[in-house]
C-alpha positions in Angstrom: 87.3 118.2 64.2 86.3 115.1 66.0 83.6 112.9 65.4 82.7 109.2 66.5 80.6 106.9 64.4 78.9 103.7 65.3 78.4 100.8 62.4 79.3 97.2 61.4 77.8 93.9 62.6 78.5 91.5 65.3 80.8 88.4 65.0 78.9 85.6 66.3 82.1 83.0 65.6 84.5 85.0 67.5 82.0 85.3 70.5 81.0 81.9 70.4 84.9 80.9 70.7 85.2 83.2 74.0 81.8 82.5 75.7 82.9 80.8 78.7 86.0 82.9 79.7 85.1 86.4 78.9 82.6 87.3 81.7 85.6 86.3 84.4 88.2 88.2 82.1 86.0 91.3 82.7 85.6 90.7 86.3 89.3 90.5 86.5 90.0 93.6 84.5 88.0 95.5 86.9 89.6 93.5 89.9 93.1 94.7 88.6 91.9 98.4 88.7 91.9 98.1 92.5 95.8 97.8 92.4 96.9 100.4 90.4 98.8 103.2 91.7 98.7 106.8 93.4 98.7 110.2 93.4 96.9 113.0 92.1 94.9 112.8 88.7 97.1 114.2 85.8 94.5 116.6 84.2 97.3 117.7 81.9 95.2 116.8 78.8 93.3 119.5 76.9 89.6 118.3 76.3 88.7 117.2 72.5 86.1 115.9 70.7 86.7 112.8 68.8 85.2 110.5 66.0 84.4 107.2 67.0 82.8 104.3 64.4 81.0 101.3 65.4 82.4 99.1 62.3 82.7 95.4 62.8 85.8 94.1 61.2 85.9 90.5 61.1 90.1 90.4 60.4 90.6 93.2 63.3 88.5 90.9 65.4 90.1 87.7 64.7 93.5 89.4 65.0 92.9 90.5 68.3 92.0 86.8 69.3 95.0 85.5 67.3 92.8 83.1 65.5 92.6 84.2 61.5 93.9 82.6 58.9 97.1 84.2 57.1 98.3 85.0 53.7 101.9 85.6 53.1 101.3 89.2 52.2 99.8 89.6 55.4 102.9 88.8 57.4 105.5 91.6 58.9 109.2 90.9 58.6 109.4 89.5 62.0 107.0 86.7 61.3 103.9 88.5 63.0 100.7 89.3 61.4 99.6 92.3 59.8 96.0 93.0 60.7 94.1 94.6 57.8 92.0 97.4 59.3 88.7 98.4 57.5 87.8 101.6 59.3 85.4 103.8 58.1 86.5 106.6 55.5 87.2 109.6 57.8 85.5 111.9 54.9 82.3 109.9 55.4 80.5 112.2 57.7 77.3 109.8 58.5 79.7 107.1 59.8 81.0 109.4 62.8 79.3 111.5 65.3 81.1 114.0 67.8 81.9 112.9 71.3 83.6 114.7 74.2 86.4 113.1 76.3 86.7 111.5 79.1 84.1 109.0 77.9 82.5 106.1 79.8 80.5 104.0 77.0 78.4 101.8 79.0 77.0 98.3 77.7 74.2 98.4 75.1 70.7 99.0 77.0 69.4 96.5 74.2 71.5 93.5 75.1 71.4 91.5 78.3 74.7 91.0 80.4 74.7 87.3 79.5 73.6 87.7 75.8 74.2 84.5 73.7 76.2 84.8 71.9 78.3 87.7 73.0 79.5 89.3 69.9 83.1 91.3 69.7 82.7 95.1 68.5 85.5 97.2 67.5 84.8 101.7 68.5 86.9 103.6 66.7 87.9 106.9 68.1 89.3 109.4 65.5 91.2 112.3 66.1 92.3 114.9 63.2 95.5 116.9 64.4 96.4 120.1 62.4 100.0 120.5 62.8 100.5 124.3 63.9 103.3 126.9 62.9 106.6 126.5 64.7 106.2 122.7 65.5 109.2 120.7 64.6 110.8 117.3 65.1 108.8 114.0 65.9 105.3 113.8 67.0 103.3 111.3 69.3 100.0 110.4 70.3 99.1 110.1 74.5 96.4 108.5 76.1 96.7 108.5 79.9 94.1 105.7 80.3 91.8 103.4 78.2 90.3 100.5 79.7 87.6 97.7 78.9 89.4 95.9 75.8 92.3 95.5 73.3 93.8 98.8 72.0 95.3 99.4 68.4 96.1 102.6 66.5 96.1 103.3 62.8 96.8 106.2 60.9 94.8 107.2 57.6 97.3 107.6 54.6 95.9 108.6 51.1 92.9 106.2 50.9 93.5 103.5 53.8 94.1 103.1 57.2 97.8 101.6 58.2 98.2 100.0 61.5 101.1 101.9 63.4 100.6 100.5 67.0 99.2 97.2 68.4 98.4 96.8 72.0 96.3 93.2 71.5 99.1 91.2 73.0 98.7 93.3 76.3 95.2 93.6 76.4 95.0 92.2 80.2 97.4 94.9 81.5 95.9 97.7 79.4 93.8 99.0 82.5 96.6 100.7 83.9 99.0 101.4 81.2 99.2 104.8 79.3 99.3 104.5 75.5 102.2 106.0 74.0 102.7 106.0 70.0 105.7 107.6 68.6 104.4 109.2 65.4 107.6 109.8 63.1 108.8 113.4 62.0 105.9 116.1 62.1 104.7 117.1 58.6 104.8 120.6 57.2 102.5 123.2 59.4 98.9 123.0 58.3 98.9 119.2 57.3 96.5 117.2 59.1 97.2 113.8 60.8 94.1 111.7 60.8 94.3 108.7 63.3 92.4 106.4 64.8 92.2 104.4 68.2 90.3 101.1 68.0 89.1 99.3 71.0 87.9 96.2 70.7 85.5 94.3 73.4 82.2 92.5 73.8 79.1 94.1 73.0 77.8 93.4 76.6 80.8 95.0 77.9 81.8 98.4 78.7 84.7 100.8 78.4 86.2 104.1 79.3 88.5 106.4 77.4 90.4 109.3 78.9 91.2 112.6 76.8 93.7 112.2 74.0 96.6 114.4 73.1 99.0 114.7 69.7 102.0 116.7 70.0 105.7 117.2 70.2 107.2 113.9 71.4 109.4 115.2 73.9 106.4 117.1 75.9 104.2 113.9 75.7 106.9 111.8 76.5 107.7 113.2 79.8 103.8 113.2 80.8 104.3 109.3 79.7 107.0 108.9 81.8 105.5 110.6 85.0 102.3 108.6 84.8 103.9 105.1 84.4 106.1 106.0 87.5 102.8 106.8 89.3 100.9 103.9 88.0 103.7 101.1 87.8 107.0 102.0 89.3 105.7 103.7 92.3 103.6 100.3 93.4 106.4 98.2 92.9 108.8 100.1 95.0 106.3 100.3 97.5 105.4 96.7 97.7 109.0 95.4 97.9 109.8 98.3 100.6 106.7 96.8 102.4 108.3 93.2 102.0 111.7 94.3 103.1 110.4 95.9 106.3 108.2 93.0 106.9 111.4 90.5 106.6 112.9 92.7 109.5 110.1 92.6 111.6 110.2 88.9 111.0 113.9 88.7 112.2 112.9 90.8 115.2 110.2 88.5 116.2 112.3 85.3 115.9 114.5 87.3 118.7 111.7 88.3 120.7 108.8 85.8 120.1 106.2 87.8 122.6 106.1 90.7 119.9 102.9 89.5 117.7 102.6 92.9 116.2 105.9 92.2 114.2 104.7 88.8 113.3 101.4 90.2 111.8 103.1 93.1 110.3 105.2 90.2 108.3 102.2 88.6 107.1 100.7 91.8 105.8 103.7 92.8 103.9 103.8 88.9 102.4 99.9 89.1 101.7 100.0 92.8 100.0 103.3 91.6 98.1 101.0 88.6 96.8 98.2 91.0 96.0 100.7 93.3 94.0 102.2 90.4 92.1 100.6 91.3 88.8 103.0 94.3 88.5 105.9 92.2 88.3 105.1 89.2 86.2 102.6 89.0 83.3 98.9 87.9 83.5 98.4 83.9 83.1 97.1 83.2 79.4 94.8 80.5 80.2 91.4 81.7 81.1 90.8 79.7 84.0 94.4 80.4 85.4 93.5 84.1 84.8 90.2 84.0 86.6 91.5 82.4 89.8 94.6 84.4 89.7 92.2 87.9 89.6 90.0 86.0 92.4 93.1 85.5 94.8 94.2 89.2 93.9 90.9 90.7 95.1 90.3 88.4 98.0 93.6 89.2 99.4 92.5 92.7 100.2 90.4 91.4 102.6 93.3 89.4 104.0 95.7 92.5 104.4 93.0 94.6 105.8 92.1 92.0 108.8 95.8 91.7 109.2 96.7 95.3 109.6 93.6 95.6 111.9 95.1 92.7 114.0 98.4 94.2 113.7 96.9 97.8 115.4 95.2 96.0 118.1 98.9 94.9 119.4 99.5 98.5 120.4 96.8 99.0 122.7 97.0 97.7 126.2 93.6 96.1 125.8 92.7 92.6 124.0 89.9 91.9 122.0 89.4 88.4 121.5 85.8 88.4 120.1 86.7 91.4 117.6 89.6 89.5 116.3 87.7 86.2 115.8 84.6 88.0 114.2 87.3 89.6 111.6 88.7 86.1 110.8 85.3 84.8 110.2 84.4 87.9 108.0 87.6 87.5 106.0 87.2 83.3 105.3 83.2 84.0 104.4 84.3 86.8 101.7 87.2 84.5 100.1 84.4 81.8 99.9 81.4 84.2 98.7 83.9 85.9 96.2 84.9 82.6 94.5 84.6 82.6 90.5 81.4 80.5 90.0 77.9 81.5 88.6 76.2 81.1 92.1 78.9 83.4 93.8 76.4 86.4 95.5 79.7 88.7 95.4 80.4 88.2 92.0 80.8 91.7 91.2 83.9 93.6 92.0 82.4 96.8 93.1 79.9 94.7 95.3 82.7 92.9 96.9 85.1 96.1 97.6 81.9 98.1 98.8 81.3 95.4 101.6 85.2 95.7 102.5 84.8 99.5 102.8 81.8 99.2 104.9 83.8 96.5 107.3 86.7 98.9 107.3 84.5 101.9 108.1 83.1 100.3 111.0 86.1 98.8 112.7 88.2 101.8 112.1 85.4 104.1 113.7 85.1 101.6 116.5 88.8 101.7 117.0 88.8 105.7 116.9 86.4 105.5 119.8 88.8 103.2 121.5 92.0 105.3 120.8 90.1 108.4 122.0 89.1 106.9 125.4 93.0 106.3 126.1 94.9 104.7 123.7 98.6 105.1 123.6 100.4 107.7 120.9 101.3 105.3 118.6 98.0 103.6 118.9 96.4 106.9 117.7 98.5 107.3 114.8 97.9 103.8 113.4 94.3 104.7 113.6 94.6 108.1 111.6 96.6 106.2 109.1 93.8 103.6 108.8 91.4 106.7 108.0 93.7 108.0 105.2 93.7 104.2 103.7 90.1 104.4 104.2 89.6 107.7 102.0 92.1 106.2 99.4 90.4 103.0 99.2 86.9 105.2 98.7 88.5 107.0 95.9 89.7 104.0 94.3 86.1 102.2 94.8 84.5 105.4 93.0 86.9 105.2 90.3 86.2 101.3 89.9 82.4 102.2 89.6 82.9 105.3 87.2 82.2 107.7 89.6 85.6 109.7 89.5 87.2 111.0 86.2 89.3 108.0 84.3 92.3 110.1 84.1 92.7 110.0 88.1 95.3 107.9 89.4 94.6 104.7 91.7 95.6 105.8 95.4 94.9 102.3 97.3 98.7 101.0 96.7 100.0 104.1 98.4 98.3 103.4 101.6 101.3 100.8 101.8 103.7 104.0 102.5 101.2 105.3 105.2 101.2 101.7 106.9 104.9 101.8 106.8 105.5 105.1 108.3 103.0 104.3 111.0 104.9 101.2 111.7 108.0 102.8 112.0 106.7 105.6 114.2 105.2 103.0 116.3 108.4 101.1 116.8 110.3 104.3 117.1 108.1 105.2 119.8 108.4 101.9 121.7 112.0 101.9 121.1 112.0 105.6 122.8 109.9 104.5 125.5 112.1 101.6 126.0 115.5 103.6 126.0 113.7 106.4 128.5 112.6 103.3 130.7 116.3 101.9 130.3 117.9 105.1 131.6 115.7 105.5 134.5 116.5 102.0 135.5 120.1 102.9 134.8 120.0 106.1 136.7 118.3 104.1 139.5 120.9 101.6 139.7 123.7 104.0 139.0 122.4 105.8 142.5 122.4 102.5 144.4 125.7 101.5 142.7 127.3 105.0 143.9 125.8 104.2 147.6 127.1 100.6 147.3 130.6 102.2 145.9 130.7 104.5 148.9 129.9 101.6 151.5 132.4 99.5 149.7 135.2 102.0 149.8 134.2 102.7 153.9 134.6 98.9 154.4 137.7 98.6 152.2 139.2 101.3 154.4 138.2 99.3 157.2 139.4 96.2 156.2 143.0 98.0 155.1 143.1 99.3 158.9 142.2 96.1 160.0 144.8 94.1 157.9 147.6 96.8 158.5 146.9 96.3 162.2 147.0 92.8 161.7 150.2 92.8 159.9 151.5 95.0 162.5 150.5 92.7 165.0 151.9 89.5 163.1 155.1 91.2 162.5 155.5 92.5 166.1 154.6 88.8 167.3 157.3 87.4 164.5 160.0 90.1 166.1 159.3 89.3 169.6 159.4 85.4 168.7 162.6 85.7 166.8 163.9 88.4 169.7 162.8 85.9 172.1 164.3 82.9 170.2 167.6 84.6 169.0 168.5 87.7 170.8 166.4 87.1 174.1 167.7 83.7 174.2 171.5 85.2 174.1 171.0 87.7 176.4 169.4 85.6 179.1 172.3 83.0 179.0 175.0 85.7 178.9 173.4 87.3 181.7 173.2 84.1 183.5 176.6 83.4 183.1 177.9 86.8 184.0 176.2 86.8 187.2 177.5 83.4 188.0 181.0 85.1 187.1 181.9 82.4 184.7 182.4 84.8 181.9 185.3 87.0 181.1 185.0 90.9 179.8 185.8 89.6 176.3 183.5 86.7 176.2 180.8 89.1 177.4 181.7 91.6 174.7 181.7 88.7 172.1 178.2 87.4 173.0 176.9 91.0 173.2 178.5 91.7 169.7 176.4 88.4 168.5 173.3 89.8 170.0 173.6 93.1 168.1 174.6 91.4 164.7 171.2 89.4 165.4 169.1 92.8 166.1 170.8 94.3 163.1 169.8 90.8 160.9 165.9 91.9 162.0 166.4 95.2 161.1 167.5 94.4 157.6 165.2 91.9 156.7 162.5 94.7 157.7 163.9 97.0 154.9 161.8 97.3 151.6 163.8 95.6 149.3 161.0 94.8 146.6 161.8 90.9 146.7 165.4 91.3 145.4 168.0 89.1 146.6 170.9 90.8 146.0 170.1 94.3 147.7 169.3 92.0 150.8 172.7 90.5 150.7 174.2 94.2 150.3 172.6 95.3 153.3 174.4 92.3 155.1 177.9 93.4 153.5 177.2 96.8 154.4 176.7 95.5 158.2 179.5 92.9 158.5 182.1 94.3 156.2 184.2 96.7 158.6 183.8 93.2 161.3 185.8 91.1 158.6 188.3 93.7 157.6 189.2 94.1 161.4 189.7 90.2 161.6 192.1 90.5 158.7 189.7 88.9 156.3 189.1 90.4 152.8 185.7 90.1 150.9 185.3 89.5 147.4 181.8 90.5 146.4 180.9 88.9 142.8 177.1 89.1 142.2 174.6 88.7 138.9 171.6 90.3 138.3 169.0 88.1 139.4 165.0 88.1 138.7 162.8 89.0 141.7 162.0 86.5 144.2 158.1 87.2 144.9 158.1 84.6 147.7 160.8 86.7 149.6 159.3 88.5 152.4 160.8 89.7 155.5 160.3 86.5 157.8 162.1 84.5 154.7 164.7 87.5 154.1 165.6 86.9 157.9 166.3 83.4 157.4 168.4 84.1 154.3 170.1 86.9 156.4 171.0 84.3 159.3 172.1 81.6 156.9 174.7 83.6 155.0 175.7 85.5 158.5 176.4 82.1 160.4 178.3 80.8 157.6 180.6 83.8 157.7 180.7 83.5 161.7 182.0 80.1 161.2 184.4 81.3 158.6 185.8 83.8 161.1 185.8 81.6 163.9 187.1 78.1 162.5 188.7 79.1 158.7 191.7 81.1 159.6 191.1 82.2 156.0 192.3 85.4 154.5 189.8 86.1 151.5 186.1 85.2 151.5 184.2 85.4 148.3 180.4 85.9 148.1 178.6 85.4 144.8 175.4 85.2 143.4 174.1 83.3 140.2 171.0 82.0 138.1 171.3 78.3 137.8 169.2 76.9 135.1 165.5 78.2 134.7 164.2 77.4 138.1 166.9 78.3 140.9 169.4 80.9 142.0 172.4 80.4 144.0 174.2 82.0 146.9 177.8 81.1 147.3 180.1 81.8 150.1 183.9 80.4 149.6 186.8 81.0 151.9 190.5 80.0 151.3 191.1 78.8 154.9 191.9 75.4 156.2 189.4 73.4 155.3 188.0 70.2 156.9 186.9 66.6 155.6 183.2 66.7 155.8 183.0 63.0 155.7 184.9 63.1 159.0 183.5 66.0 160.7 180.0 65.3 162.9 177.8 68.1 161.7 176.7 69.6 164.9 173.8 71.6 165.6 175.1 74.7 163.9 175.3 72.9 160.8 172.1 71.2 160.9 170.1 74.3 161.7 171.9 75.4 158.2 170.2 72.9 156.6 166.8 73.2 158.0 166.6 77.0 157.2 167.2 76.1 153.8 164.7 73.7 153.7 162.2 75.8 155.4 162.9 78.3 152.5 162.2 75.7 149.8 165.9 75.4 149.1 168.9 73.4 149.8 172.2 73.9 151.5 175.4 72.2 150.5 178.8 72.3 151.8 182.1 71.1 149.7 185.4 71.5 151.7 188.9 69.8 151.4 191.5 70.2 154.4 193.9 72.7 153.5 192.0 74.0 150.4 189.3 75.8 152.0 185.4 75.7 151.9 182.6 76.5 149.7 178.8 76.8 150.9 176.2 76.9 148.1 172.5 77.8 149.2 170.0 76.7 146.4 166.9 79.1 146.3 163.9 78.4 144.1 162.3 81.1 141.5 158.8 80.2 142.5 157.8 79.3 146.0 157.5 75.4 145.9 159.9 74.5 143.1 162.8 72.2 144.4 166.2 72.7 143.2 
């Protein structure tokens, strides 16, 4: 059986001490209710009829205010005060009356809202729990929500009440925290536990109490954990997630300053985090700081609302500067009109959020019309999100006004999840559109590039043909010039001499042989030798080997592996062959040698050498006048970027050294 009793007297002294600050404390407590959490009302408790006692206990009141004198026997072991409780005897039927929970206890109608003095009173809610058979282990008491003042739980033992849970220190946060009290091991079946919940508040205030349950601790602990997750943990996680995504939006905006929507989303996340700050820190103990803290908390809701609307505008192709300016003026006016002064016209929390709800309804309706007439998909999704947030806010407004069961959960903090989802959808949609546009542009570019590539390939083939024809023309001109200067000149002079009868048959044969050798040199210079000097000289050896043997001259071939000479093209190869051929011809004509040695080697890091050495009669280089033949050899070597040197001693043979650079332009 549960009953409620009302009795006791007011405490004028305590009311005088808190007269100035209590009015704003109550407003702050109502404002804090807007920030609680989401979800589904937990109708997990059975209805009960509970006893209430209206008894004024001076020591209990002063313990809540932390201002009473203490005796030594009134201290706990940890040095904190041990309040003495003077609740009515549970057997006194006249002191209790039965009530049904949930309950909304309004302010006393016989007292004005600003009664002077404002007395503190205590409302006792008693529950008698008969332990049913089969209950083992520990018991617990669980109250999903109790608002309006400080809460303490007492238990009746023998002939007195004992304090078993004291929530006076957290009265500022009590509005959104369930009460869970461990009652210890269950007594034998059939025993009666007599418990009472005391709620202390000003007589001019009001309070609300949800249903109260007593039972096995494990069962009630699970329900308490679930409700704390909904009312405390979820808003904290949602707020931090909102802030993290806002920081991401800020980083994106810093790299792309034209996207104002991302900057507005960042400001929305920061303001919402400041509004949710009471989930992370304890409330200010100073009355003035506490009052202004809750003013900032409630005023920030208007700022969040306007920032989200400005954020939504950025996803429409049209601009609305007049509407944006009107919204900014509105939020500034709301911040000023709700300041915690006696003259403030919107001092009521219900009035303040009712104005916000009306403005939100008007703006959202207008946005719905705009979206219906041609808004993009992301804009329409954001408008739907705004409507859902409007519904959640309306639910919380009704909960604050007492029109919704106190056991319901505040849903507005979960609107942040909807805003986050709409933001992610909008960003994803814009990203997908940008990717599609980029793909279309890339496809167009690829098509144009393919056309350009085809044109370039055609032009390249034409250029290759032109270059090939030009190379053939240049090579033809070079061959013609070489043949004209070398073979042609020799043939013409031989023809003239033969016609004049100045040449014998042997001389004609010798001249013709020189012409054939020169023609062979030209042919050898055209062979693909991959810039290999040794391969070039090997072809000359093959051409002249039999001729040297027929003249009784033995050839020694000593070559080392040489790096490729990248500058050794056909014209330069012909010059090298002519230098070596002319040196060998001089050996045949003048040296009377038995052996000729041809060698190649790497001289240092920047040049190679070609040596032609014979064991003939030799000559004194200083005494011999260099004729046209020797000068031509030196000039040919110079045109190759190299140097020709002759070392000879009479009776000891001759050595001719041709120094050639590894890289064109390097002089030995």
